[in-house]
VMD Tcl script that draws the C-alpha trace (Angstrom):
set ca {
  {-80.45 63.56 8.80}
  {-76.77 62.94 8.80}
  {-74.53 63.61 11.75}
  {-70.65 63.66 12.11}
  {-68.98 61.66 15.09}
  {-68.26 63.89 17.69}
  {-70.43 66.61 16.53}
  {-73.93 66.35 17.69}
  {-74.73 70.03 17.37}
  {-75.09 71.32 13.92}
  {-76.56 74.84 14.99}
  {-73.55 76.87 14.93}
  {-70.92 76.38 12.43}
  {-70.82 72.96 10.58}
  {-67.54 70.83 11.37}
  {-65.57 69.72 14.38}
  {-65.90 71.72 17.58}
  {-63.22 69.79 19.63}
  {-59.47 70.64 20.08}
  {-56.90 68.44 21.21}
  {-54.33 70.20 23.67}
  {-50.97 68.63 24.45}
  {-47.72 69.10 26.61}
  {-50.10 69.84 29.62}
  {-48.01 70.09 33.11}
  {-49.03 67.47 35.67}
  {-50.99 69.96 37.78}
  {-53.23 71.41 34.87}
  {-56.94 70.19 35.63}
  {-60.21 70.93 33.76}
  {-60.77 73.80 35.73}
  {-57.41 75.28 34.64}
  {-58.28 74.45 30.99}
  {-61.65 76.28 31.17}
  {-60.11 79.20 32.72}
  {-57.68 79.64 29.70}
  {-60.43 79.88 27.33}
  {-63.32 81.62 29.55}
  {-62.74 84.74 27.76}
  {-64.10 83.36 24.50}
  {-67.42 82.62 25.97}
  {-67.62 79.68 23.82}
  {-66.39 76.64 25.75}
  {-68.75 73.82 26.52}
  {-66.49 71.28 28.18}
  {-62.94 70.25 28.92}
  {-61.49 66.84 29.61}
  {-58.13 65.75 30.82}
  {-57.15 62.20 29.87}
  {-55.84 60.30 32.91}
  {-54.12 57.22 33.55}
  {-56.45 54.42 34.54}
  {-54.51 53.10 36.99}
  {-52.71 56.16 38.95}
  {-55.32 58.75 38.04}
  {-52.61 61.15 36.90}
  {-52.71 63.15 33.71}
  {-51.37 61.72 30.65}
  {-50.35 65.19 29.55}
  {-53.21 66.00 27.12}
  {-56.76 66.70 26.82}
  {-59.71 68.04 24.80}
  {-61.51 71.14 24.74}
  {-65.09 71.23 23.27}
  {-66.36 74.70 21.86}
  {-69.92 75.90 21.08}
  {-69.22 75.92 17.35}
  {-66.67 75.06 14.60}
  {-66.08 78.88 14.15}
  {-65.10 79.52 17.68}
  {-62.84 76.33 17.82}
  {-61.13 77.70 14.53}
  {-60.52 80.96 16.10}
  {-58.82 79.58 19.21}
  {-56.84 77.15 17.02}
  {-55.54 80.06 14.94}
  {-55.08 82.62 17.77}
  {-53.73 80.49 20.84}
  {-51.77 77.60 19.08}
  {-48.05 78.20 19.94}
  {-48.72 81.22 22.02}
  {-47.28 81.31 25.75}
  {-49.74 80.13 28.55}
  {-50.10 83.07 30.94}
  {-48.42 82.21 34.22}
  {-46.37 79.24 33.11}
  {-43.41 78.59 31.08}
  {-45.44 76.53 28.54}
  {-46.99 77.09 25.19}
  {-50.35 76.30 23.72}
  {-50.08 72.96 21.66}
  {-53.37 72.59 19.78}
  {-54.73 70.42 16.96}
  {-58.11 69.35 15.87}
  {-59.27 66.33 17.91}
  {-59.51 63.05 16.02}
  {-61.70 60.34 17.24}
  {-60.85 56.55 17.26}
  {-62.58 53.65 18.37}
  {-60.67 53.59 21.51}
  {-59.87 50.76 23.74}
}
mol new
graphics top color blue
foreach p $ca { graphics top sphere $p radius 0.5 }
foreach p [lrange $ca 0 end-1] q [lrange $ca 1 end] { graphics top cylinder $p $q radius 0.2 }
display resetview
């Protein structure tokens, strides 16, 4: 059995399920990200990347969906659209995985 890094779930749509979200405001947290995509009913997890020293947001995060199909729909629908209640726009792309530091 083969697996793709970052995709341990092969039951609903093969391929990546995680999107990168950039240009996040300092006040946006995991709960806020979850609320943005709650209507899809497909969000499994959100994570804001934070500075290890200050704990403040680095301005980007990740949103994991239940399937590649759901992630693709969100990418196609939301990317570039205004974020309700803010002066910001969705900036989305497929997440890429690296060895990290």
